[in-house]
C-alpha positions as CSV (number, residue, x, y, z in Angstrom):
1,M,46.3,71.9,8.0
2,N,49.6,70.0,7.7
3,N,47.6,66.7,7.4
4,R,45.5,68.1,4.6
5,L,48.7,69.2,2.7
6,C,50.3,65.8,3.1
7,L,47.2,64.1,1.8
8,K,47.0,66.4,-1.1
9,K,50.6,65.6,-2.1
10,I,49.9,61.9,-1.9
11,M,46.8,62.3,-4.0
12,Y,48.7,64.4,-6.6
13,L,51.3,61.6,-7.0
14,F,48.5,59.0,-7.3
15,V,46.6,61.0,-9.9
16,F,49.9,61.7,-11.8
17,E,50.8,58.0,-12.0
18,L,47.2,57.1,-13.0
19,F,47.4,59.7,-15.7
20,L,50.6,58.2,-17.1
21,F,49.1,54.8,-17.1
22,V,45.9,55.9,-18.9
23,I,47.7,57.8,-21.7
24,S,50.2,55.0,-22.1
25,V,47.7,52.3,-22.7
26,P,47.3,52.4,-26.4
27,F,44.2,54.2,-27.6
28,A,41.4,52.1,-28.9
29,S,42.5,50.7,-32.2
30,A,41.4,52.7,-35.2
31,L,39.1,50.9,-37.6
32,T,40.6,49.3,-40.7
33,S,39.2,49.4,-44.2
34,K,37.9,45.8,-43.8
35,E,35.7,47.0,-40.9
36,L,34.3,49.9,-42.9
37,D,32.1,50.3,-45.9
38,Q,33.2,52.3,-48.9
39,I,30.9,54.5,-50.9
40,M,31.7,56.2,-54.2
41,T,30.2,59.5,-55.5
42,E,31.0,61.0,-58.9
43,E,31.0,64.7,-60.0
44,G,32.5,65.7,-63.3
45,N,35.9,64.3,-63.8
46,A,36.3,63.5,-60.1
47,K,35.4,60.4,-58.1
48,R,35.2,60.5,-54.3
49,Y,35.7,57.3,-52.3
50,D,34.7,57.6,-48.6
51,Y,35.1,55.0,-45.9
52,V,32.1,55.1,-43.6
53,D,31.1,53.3,-40.4
54,G,27.8,51.5,-39.7
55,V,25.8,54.8,-39.5
56,G,27.3,56.4,-42.6
57,V,29.8,58.7,-40.8
58,V,33.1,59.2,-42.8
59,T,35.7,57.4,-40.8
60,Y,39.5,57.2,-40.9
61,A,40.8,53.8,-42.1
62,E,44.0,53.1,-40.2
63,D,45.5,50.6,-42.7
64,K,44.9,53.0,-45.6
65,H,45.9,56.2,-43.7
66,Y,43.0,58.2,-45.0
67,A,39.2,58.5,-44.8
68,T,38.6,59.8,-48.2
69,L,40.3,59.4,-51.6
70,I,39.5,62.0,-54.3
71,R,40.5,60.8,-57.8
72,E,40.6,63.6,-60.4
73,T,41.1,62.4,-64.0
74,G,42.5,64.8,-66.6
75,P,43.9,64.5,-70.1
76,G,46.7,62.0,-69.7
77,S,46.8,62.2,-65.9
78,V,45.2,61.0,-62.7
79,L,45.6,62.9,-59.3
80,D,44.8,61.0,-56.1
81,R,44.4,63.2,-53.0
82,Y,44.1,61.7,-49.5
83,L,41.9,63.3,-46.8
84,D,41.2,62.5,-43.1
85,E,37.8,62.3,-41.6
86,K,37.7,66.1,-41.2
87,G,38.4,66.6,-44.9
88,Q,42.0,67.8,-44.3
89,P,45.0,66.4,-46.3
90,S,46.1,63.1,-44.7
91,R,49.8,62.2,-44.6
92,Q,50.6,58.8,-46.0
93,T,53.3,56.5,-44.6
94,N,55.8,57.6,-47.3
95,G,55.4,61.3,-46.4
96,S,53.1,62.4,-49.3
97,Y,49.6,63.7,-49.2
98,A,48.8,63.1,-52.9
99,V,50.2,61.4,-56.0
100,L,50.0,62.5,-59.6
101,K,50.3,59.9,-62.4
102,E,50.9,60.9,-66.0
103,Y,50.4,58.8,-69.1
104,N,51.5,58.8,-72.7
105,D,49.3,58.2,-75.8
106,K,49.6,54.5,-75.2
107,K,48.2,55.0,-71.7
108,Q,51.5,53.9,-70.2
109,N,52.5,55.5,-66.8
110,V,55.6,57.5,-67.8
111,R,55.8,59.7,-64.7
112,T,54.7,59.4,-61.0
113,T,55.1,62.4,-58.8
114,Y,54.4,62.5,-55.0
115,L,53.0,65.7,-53.6
116,D,52.7,67.5,-50.3
117,A,49.5,69.0,-48.8
118,Q,49.8,72.0,-51.1
119,L,50.2,69.7,-54.1
120,R,53.9,70.5,-54.6
121,P,56.5,67.8,-55.4
122,V,57.9,66.4,-52.2
123,S,60.6,63.8,-51.4
124,I,59.0,60.7,-49.9
125,S,60.6,58.2,-47.5
126,S,62.1,56.2,-50.4
127,G,64.3,59.2,-51.2
128,Y,62.8,60.6,-54.3
129,S,59.9,62.8,-55.5
130,T,59.4,61.6,-59.0
131,I,59.7,58.3,-60.9
132,V,60.2,58.5,-64.6
133,R,59.7,55.4,-66.8
134,S,60.6,54.6,-70.4
135,Y,59.3,51.7,-72.4
136,N,60.8,49.3,-75.0
137,K,59.3,48.5,-78.4
138,N,57.3,45.7,-76.8
139,N,55.7,48.2,-74.4
140,K,57.6,46.9,-71.4
141,V,59.2,49.2,-68.8
142,E,62.9,49.4,-69.8
143,Y,64.4,52.3,-67.7
144,V,63.2,53.6,-64.3
145,R,64.9,56.7,-63.0
146,Y,64.4,58.7,-59.7
147,Y,64.4,62.5,-59.4
148,D,64.1,65.0,-56.5
149,P,61.6,68.0,-56.3
150,D,64.1,70.1,-58.3
151,W,64.3,67.6,-61.1
152,N,67.8,66.3,-60.3
153,R,68.7,62.6,-60.5
154,V,68.7,61.4,-56.9
155,K,69.7,58.2,-55.1
156,A,66.8,56.4,-53.5
157,T,67.1,54.9,-50.0
158,S,67.6,51.6,-51.7
159,G,71.0,53.0,-52.8
160,V,70.4,53.3,-56.5
161,Y,69.4,56.0,-59.0
162,G,67.2,53.7,-61.1
163,Q,67.1,50.4,-62.8
164,Y,67.2,48.8,-66.3
165,N,65.0,45.8,-67.2
166,E,65.6,43.0,-69.7
167,Y,63.0,40.6,-70.9
168,E,62.7,37.1,-72.5
169,E,59.4,36.1,-73.9
170,G,57.8,39.0,-72.2
171,R,59.1,38.1,-68.7
172,N,61.5,40.4,-66.7
173,T,64.5,38.0,-66.5
174,L,67.1,40.6,-65.6
175,V,67.1,43.7,-63.5
176,I,70.2,45.9,-63.4
177,Y,70.4,48.7,-60.7
178,L,71.9,51.9,-61.9
179,D,74.1,54.8,-60.7
180,Q,73.8,58.4,-61.8
181,E,75.5,57.5,-65.1
182,D,73.2,54.5,-65.7
183,M,76.0,52.1,-64.9
184,P,75.6,49.0,-62.6
185,I,75.8,49.8,-58.9
186,L,75.3,47.7,-55.7
187,N,72.0,48.4,-54.0
188,K,71.6,48.6,-50.3
189,S,70.8,44.9,-50.1
190,G,74.2,44.1,-51.6
191,Y,73.6,43.2,-55.2
192,A,73.7,45.1,-58.5
193,M,71.8,42.6,-60.7
194,L,68.8,40.3,-60.2
195,R,68.4,37.4,-62.5
196,R,65.0,35.5,-62.6
197,T,63.6,32.2,-63.9
198,F,59.9,31.6,-64.3
199,Y,57.3,28.8,-64.2
200,S,55.2,28.3,-67.3
201,N,52.4,30.2,-65.7
202,G,54.6,33.3,-65.4
203,K,55.3,33.1,-61.7
204,T,58.8,33.7,-60.5
205,E,60.5,30.4,-59.8
206,N,64.1,31.4,-58.8
207,E,66.0,34.6,-58.4
208,F,69.8,35.0,-58.2
209,Y,71.8,37.9,-56.9
210,L,74.9,39.2,-58.9
211,D,77.5,42.0,-58.4
212,E,78.4,44.7,-60.9
213,S,80.3,42.3,-63.0
214,G,77.5,39.6,-63.1
215,N,79.2,37.3,-60.5
216,P,77.2,35.6,-57.8
217,V,77.0,37.6,-54.5
218,S,75.6,36.7,-51.1
219,L,73.2,38.8,-49.1
220,S,72.8,39.5,-45.4
221,L,71.5,36.1,-44.5
222,G,74.2,34.4,-46.6
223,Q,71.9,33.4,-49.5
224,Y,72.8,33.7,-53.1
225,G,69.3,33.1,-54.4
226,L,65.7,32.3,-53.6
227,H,63.3,29.7,-54.8
228,R,59.5,30.1,-54.6
229,E,56.6,27.8,-54.8
230,Y,52.9,28.7,-55.0
231,D,49.4,27.3,-54.2
232,E,46.5,27.2,-56.7
233,A,45.5,30.7,-55.7
234,G,49.0,32.1,-56.6
235,K,50.1,32.7,-53.0
236,T,53.7,32.0,-52.1
237,V,53.6,28.9,-49.9
238,L,57.3,28.0,-49.9
239,L,60.5,30.0,-49.9
240,M,63.9,28.2,-50.1
241,Y,67.2,30.0,-49.8
242,L,69.9,29.0,-52.2
243,D,73.7,28.8,-52.4
244,A,75.8,29.9,-55.3
245,D,75.1,26.7,-57.1
246,G,71.3,27.0,-56.7
247,R,71.0,24.4,-53.9
248,P,69.0,24.9,-50.7
249,E,71.3,26.2,-47.9
250,R,70.7,27.3,-44.3
251,T,70.8,31.0,-43.7
252,R,72.6,32.7,-40.8
253,R,69.3,32.5,-38.9
254,G,69.4,28.7,-39.0
255,Y,66.8,27.9,-41.6
256,A,66.9,27.1,-45.3
257,G,63.2,27.5,-46.0
258,I,59.9,28.9,-44.9
259,R,56.6,27.2,-45.5
260,R,53.4,29.3,-45.1
261,T,49.7,28.9,-44.5
262,F,47.1,31.6,-45.1
263,Y,43.9,32.9,-43.7
264,A,40.8,33.1,-46.0
265,D,41.5,36.8,-46.7
266,G,45.0,35.9,-48.1
267,S,47.0,37.2,-45.1
268,I,49.8,35.0,-43.7
269,E,48.6,32.8,-40.8
270,K,51.6,30.6,-40.0
271,E,55.2,30.3,-41.1
272,W,57.3,27.1,-40.5
273,Y,61.1,26.9,-40.6
274,L,62.7,24.2,-42.6
275,D,66.3,22.9,-43.1
276,E,67.9,22.2,-46.4
277,N,66.0,18.9,-46.7
278,S,62.6,20.6,-46.0
279,R,62.5,19.1,-42.5
280,P,61.3,21.2,-39.5
281,V,64.1,23.1,-37.7
282,A,64.1,25.1,-34.5
283,L,65.6,28.6,-34.3
284,L,67.2,30.7,-31.6
285,H,64.3,30.7,-29.2
286,G,63.3,27.1,-29.8
287,Q,60.5,28.1,-32.2
288,Y,59.7,26.0,-35.2
289,G,57.4,28.6,-36.6
290,V,55.4,31.7,-35.9
291,L,51.7,32.5,-35.8
292,H,50.4,35.8,-37.0
293,K,47.1,36.8,-35.4
294,D,45.3,40.0,-34.7
295,G,48.4,42.0,-35.6
296,K,50.6,40.1,-33.1
297,T,53.2,37.4,-33.6
298,Y,53.5,34.2,-31.5
299,Y,56.3,31.6,-31.5
300,L,55.2,28.0,-32.1
301,D,56.6,24.7,-31.0
302,L,56.9,21.6,-33.3
303,D,53.2,20.7,-32.6
304,G,52.0,24.2,-33.4
305,K,51.4,25.2,-29.7
306,I,52.3,28.7,-28.7
307,L,55.6,29.1,-26.8
308,F,56.1,31.7,-24.1
309,N,58.7,34.3,-24.8
310,L,59.1,37.2,-22.5
311,N,60.1,39.7,-25.2
312,Q,57.2,38.7,-27.4
313,F,54.8,38.8,-24.5
314,L,55.8,42.3,-23.6
315,H,55.5,43.5,-27.2
316,N,52.1,41.8,-27.6
317,S,50.9,43.1,-24.2
318,P,51.7,46.8,-23.9
319,Q,49.7,47.0,-20.6
320,S,52.1,44.5,-19.1
321,V,55.1,46.7,-20.2
322,I,53.5,49.7,-18.4
323,L,52.7,47.8,-15.2
324,L,56.2,46.3,-15.1
325,A,57.7,49.7,-15.5
326,L,55.5,51.2,-12.8
327,L,56.4,48.3,-10.5
328,A,60.1,48.7,-11.1
329,T,59.8,52.4,-10.6
330,C,58.0,52.0,-7.3
331,V,60.5,49.4,-6.1
332,S,63.3,51.9,-6.9
333,V,61.5,54.8,-5.2
334,F,60.8,52.9,-1.9
335,C,64.1,51.0,-1.6
336,G,67.5,52.0,-0.4
337,R,70.8,52.5,-2.3
338,R,71.9,48.8,-2.1
339,M,68.7,47.6,-3.7
340,N,68.9,50.2,-6.4
341,I,72.4,49.2,-7.3
342,L,71.1,45.6,-7.8
343,L,68.1,46.9,-9.6
344,L,70.3,49.0,-11.9
345,A,72.4,46.0,-13.0
346,A,69.3,43.9,-13.5
347,Y,67.5,46.6,-15.5
348,L,70.4,47.3,-17.8
349,L,70.5,43.6,-18.6
350,F,66.7,43.8,-19.2
351,I,67.2,46.8,-21.6
352,A,69.9,44.9,-23.5
353,Y,67.6,41.9,-23.8
354,M,64.7,44.0,-25.1
355,T,66.7,46.0,-27.6
356,L,69.6,43.7,-28.6
357,L,70.0,40.2,-27.3
358,Y,66.8,38.6,-28.6
359,R,67.2,39.9,-32.2
360,Y,68.8,38.5,-35.3
361,E,71.5,40.2,-37.3
362,G,70.5,41.7,-40.6
363,D,71.1,44.7,-42.8
364,S,72.3,47.9,-41.3
365,R,69.3,50.3,-41.3
366,A,68.8,53.8,-40.0
367,K,65.9,56.3,-39.9
368,L,67.4,59.7,-39.3
369,E,64.2,61.8,-39.9
370,L,63.3,63.5,-36.7
371,F,59.7,62.9,-35.3
372,W,58.7,60.8,-38.3
373,S,57.1,58.2,-35.9
374,Y,55.5,60.9,-33.7
375,R,53.6,62.3,-36.7
376,Q,51.9,58.9,-37.1
377,F,51.1,58.5,-33.4
378,F,47.4,59.0,-33.6
379,N,47.0,57.2,-36.9
380,S,49.0,54.1,-36.4
381,R,48.5,51.6,-33.5
382,S,51.9,50.0,-34.2
383,M,53.7,53.4,-34.0
384,R,51.8,54.2,-30.7
385,L,53.0,51.0,-29.3
386,E,56.6,51.5,-30.4
387,I,56.8,55.1,-29.1
388,M,55.2,54.2,-25.7
389,D,57.4,51.1,-25.3
390,N,60.5,53.2,-25.9
391,I,59.4,55.8,-23.3
392,W,58.3,53.3,-20.7
393,L,61.5,51.2,-21.1
394,F,63.6,54.1,-19.7
395,I,61.2,55.3,-17.0
396,P,62.4,52.8,-14.3
397,L,66.0,53.6,-15.3
398,G,65.4,57.3,-14.7
399,A,64.0,56.5,-11.2
400,I,66.9,54.2,-10.4
401,V,69.7,56.5,-11.5
402,Y,68.1,59.5,-9.7
403,K,67.9,57.4,-6.5
404,L,71.6,56.5,-6.8
405,W,72.8,60.0,-7.8
406,P,70.1,62.5,-6.7
407,H,72.3,65.6,-6.8
408,R,73.7,65.0,-10.3
409,S,72.4,65.8,-13.8
410,V,71.8,62.3,-15.1
411,I,69.7,63.1,-18.2
412,P,72.9,63.0,-20.5
413,A,73.4,59.4,-19.3
414,F,70.0,58.3,-20.8
415,F,70.8,60.2,-24.0
416,A,74.3,58.5,-24.2
417,L,72.9,55.0,-23.4
418,S,70.2,55.4,-26.1
419,I,72.8,56.5,-28.7
420,M,74.9,53.5,-27.8
421,I,72.0,51.1,-28.3
422,E,71.0,52.7,-31.6
423,T,74.6,52.6,-32.8
424,I,75.0,48.9,-31.9
425,Q,71.7,48.2,-33.7
426,Y,72.9,49.9,-36.8
427,L,76.4,48.3,-36.8
428,T,75.1,44.8,-36.2
429,G,71.8,45.1,-38.1
430,L,70.0,44.0,-34.9
431,G,67.3,46.6,-35.4
432,L,66.4,49.9,-37.1
433,A,68.5,52.8,-35.7
434,E,66.2,55.8,-35.2
435,L,66.7,59.3,-33.8
436,D,63.1,59.1,-32.6
437,D,64.0,56.2,-30.3
438,I,66.7,58.3,-28.7
439,I,64.2,61.1,-28.0
440,S,61.6,58.6,-26.6
441,N,64.2,57.0,-24.4
442,T,65.4,60.3,-23.0
443,I,61.8,61.4,-22.4
444,G,61.2,58.2,-20.5
445,G,64.3,58.8,-18.3
446,M,63.1,62.3,-17.5
447,I,59.7,61.0,-16.5
448,G,61.4,58.5,-14.3
449,I,63.4,61.2,-12.6
450,G,60.1,63.1,-12.0
451,L,58.4,60.1,-10.5
452,A,61.4,59.4,-8.2
453,R,61.3,63.0,-7.0
454,A,57.6,62.9,-6.5
455,G,58.1,59.6,-4.6
456,D,60.7,61.2,-2.4
457,S,58.3,64.1,-1.7
458,T,55.5,61.7,-0.9
459,L,57.7,59.7,1.5
460,N,58.7,63.0,3.2
461,A,55.1,64.1,3.3
462,I,54.0,60.8,4.9
463,S,56.8,61.1,7.4
464,R,55.7,64.6,8.3
465,C,52.0,63.4,8.5
466,R,53.0,60.7,10.9
467,T,55.0,63.1,13.0
468,G,52.1,65.6,13.0
469,M,49.7,62.8,14.0
470,D,52.0,61.6,16.7
471,S,52.4,65.1,18.1
472,E,48.6,65.4,18.3
């Protein structure tokens, strides 16, 4: 009887770990709009656009975040509603479920309002519910202002309440960002005005950043401006960062320019880093460029060959993250205190590497909306990867800390460590500081504790099994 009980405990632990592995391997990627067909049906003033698979079944398009778009046209307005494959309202990445566009007699879009599932105005992730536009005598957008659902002027997440546009020969040569009183204000990127010059074909050639008084100001990478060049198809093939005098200058990341190549569908294939003289330059990890392929990013050497980078490898291969975490957890569970002390030091360094050390400094950014990423878990592969990575990152830590201090409440330690990481990311601009990451990390730590406890129970069960067998 004792032997059966011992075997059951061992089996339960094995099944539990197998379950964790299966649910953590990202679900099969949802189909994108490029892999689906779209059919349109029309009834009255409404058009229905359905994404369908090869056998005609309405299917959710991951990149569009809906399966069906219903477009209702009324007098001076267009209402777009987004539905999932079951015909239920589908949440978009900005937090809305529908959008209402209103037009004046000249068919100019004077108001855009984002709506919730019940078609009520809702604040989206950009910080506003409604955009109101006014036009100059040449029918160009002059003022843009943001409002909340109660029709109050509101500051967008970009740090401004609106913008004013000036034109020369029909081209938007000056953008001034506005405060609540329509006076110049610095946006979150650090400039209040954007001055542009153009090529003869109307494409932007240069842009320069200015403060509230119209003086040059540098942004997060140290640049005062940006120069663009295009290919025959109009795609941006060269970006050069400029100093206050309009000359190419290296940014704080070590490059002055980026040269791009594209896939046939127009998406970016490769990006190469250049110095101020347009010569190849290597960055922090020895990469001269990056390759974008199948939703993943790879570092390239000077000859265009893929460089191995541990952090990139783990981000591109979530199964490896899971297996590494399980391995570290098992080592912790089956080793003694001295080994766990060494493992703790090594794993804390690993966490620092994954969350801080490999990243570049940038703008301070935070996402303080609770569970925003979890709401996209089933609809976005990238969100699934991010959430599971953050959970699995702390599972071994939970096991290690439990093994070192089994009789203490250690959950607050995971919470505090995660807060510290997110705070450093925000203060240094090394990443996006998120409340959801703190939750995911803490969940991971708790799972690690559970695995360590289950491991201890299993070891005790095995010991009792051996004792029972020996006595027989």
